[in-house]
N, C-alpha and C positions, 0 to 999 in steps of 0.2 A: 504494499499500499504506500509506503514512504517513497519508493521510486516512481510509482505511478502518479502520485500527486505531490510533486516536489514543493509546492507552495503551502502544503499542510504541515504544521508542526506536530511531530509524533513524539510522545514521551513513553519510554519503556519503563514500566513500573518495576521497582525493586532492582533495576539494572540487571535483569535476567532471572532473578529469584533463585539461582543456584550457581554452583561452580560452572557447569556447562553453559548456563545462561549468561553469566558474566563474561566468559570467554567469547561467546557469540557477540555480546555487546562491544567488546574490544575490537572485534573484526569489523563490525558495522561501522564503528567510529572511524576506522581507517579508510572506508570506501567512500569516495566522493559522491557517489549516487545517493548517499544517505546523509547529506549535510543538514537535512531537516529533522534529524532524529536526535532526541535529547534523552538523557539517562537520569533516572531518579535515584537519589541517595536515600535508600530505605531498605529495610530487611537485611541489614548488614550482617546479621547472624546466619544467613542462609548459605554462606560460602566462606572458605578460609582464604580466599584471595584478598590480599591487602589492597585497600584503595590506593595507597601510594604506588603500588605496582600497576593498577589499572590506569592511573593518571599518565603512565608512559604511553598509553594508546588512546585514552579518552581525554579530550581537551576539557579542562575544568569549566570553561564557558558554556559547555553543553551538559552540565550536571545541575539538577535542581534538587533542593532538599524536600523530602517528603516523610510522612509517617502515616501509619494506619490509625492514627488517633487513639482509640480505645483498645485496639487489637495489639499494637506494639506500644511499649513504653516510650513516650516522647523523650524522656530524659536519656534513655539508652541511645537512641539514634543521634540526638544532639551531642551527647557526650562522645560518641564514636567520631563524629565529624570534628568536634573541637579538639580531640586528642590526636588527630592525624598530624604527621610531620609534613605540613604543606604551608605555603605562605598565607599569612592572614588575609591578604587580598582575595585569595581563592575562596576562603571560607565566606567572606562577605558576599561574593558573587553567587556562590552556591545557596546560601541562606535566603536570598531574595532577589538580588539583582538580575540573575539569569532568567528567572520566571517573569520578572517585570518586563524584560526585553521581549520575551515571547508575547506577553499580553499586549504590549504597546504596539506590536505589529499586527494584531488581530483587528480586522475590520468587521464590526458587528452591523447587521442590517438595521436600518431605522424602522 
């Protein structure tokens, strides 16, 4: 769907939801046909792949912060993000600026 509709922003929940899924997300992030795909920082306990490793393949500007609200502990996901060994600027982008950029480009019908 992402390749068929390149003007549509696609967010992959939980960034794959498993180790195999995360590896697939890393491949998708490297493919220019999928520049419209974003990756959600959520469900970090579903894989043992460190996000620092995934950031070698996934541009931080394509990652948005998410939680499942009552299903996952918000403090867990936030703590995981804040404890990563990444620049503070990346954390700011992931926590809100990246999503804001997606929403700013959305044209809603009147």
